[in-house]
N, C-alpha and C positions, 0 to 999 in steps of 0.2 A: 619142884615148882618154885618159881620166884615171882615176887610182886615188884613191879617197877612203876614209879610215879613220874608222870610228866605233867606239863601244864594242862589241867583239865581231865586227866586220865589216871586211873589205876589199872595197870595192865597185868593180868594174871597169865603167866607163860610157863609152859612145860620145858621151854628151852633153857639150857644152861649157858653160862657165859654172858658176855655183854652183847647188847643189840648192835647190829652192824650198819643200820640205816635209820635216818630220822626224817620225818616230814617237816619241812619248813613252811608248809601251807597252813590251812585253817585247823586241821585236826591235831597237828603237832605230836603224833604218835611216834613211837620207836618200833623198829622191826628187826627180826632176826632173819638170817639167810633163807630158812625154809618157809618164811612168811611171804617172801617176795617172789612172784611168778618169774621164771627165768627169762621170759621175753621182755619184761620190764627192767630187770637188773642189768641187761646188756645195752640198753639205750644210752646214747650220749647224754641225754637229759632225762633220767628216769623220773616217773611220776608216782605219787603215792597211790597205792591200791584203794585207799578209802576215800580221799577227798580230791585227788588229782593234783595236789600241790607238788612243789619241788621236793624230790627225795634225794638226800645226800648221804654219802658214806663218811663225810667229815662231820661227825656229830660234835656240835659246839660244847665246850666244857660247861658242866652244870645243867645241861639240857634235860637230864633225867637223873633220878636217884633210885637205888635199889633199896626197897623197904625191907624185903626179906628174901633171902636166897634159899631158904629151907622152909617154905610155908606149908608143906604137907602135900596132899593128894589132889590132883585135878583130873577128873575123868572125862574123856570125850563123850559127847552125846548128852551131857548134863553138867550142871554147874555144881559139882560136889567138891567142896573145899574143906579140908580138915586141918586142924592145928595151926590156924593162921595166927591167932594170938593178937589180933589187932582190934582196937576199939575205934571204929570209924563213925560211930553215932548211928542214929536211926533215920 
């Protein structure tokens, strides 16, 4: 599991590698290929699945940073995260 930081988000993802898409709209999240529905990915102007903003595969430099690429275990069906080692405050 990796933890990726964007403006306003900490994204916990079981995906390995770099995100392939970024929302330029209000949510400004990054997305991996299996996060994007195939009908959205093939559109001439794809839209973000979360906010409907412009979705680009040309992710601007510095748009996100990887906080950890070995953060531990993430289980589907629950938010069980182990060995994160981050102090994000309370």
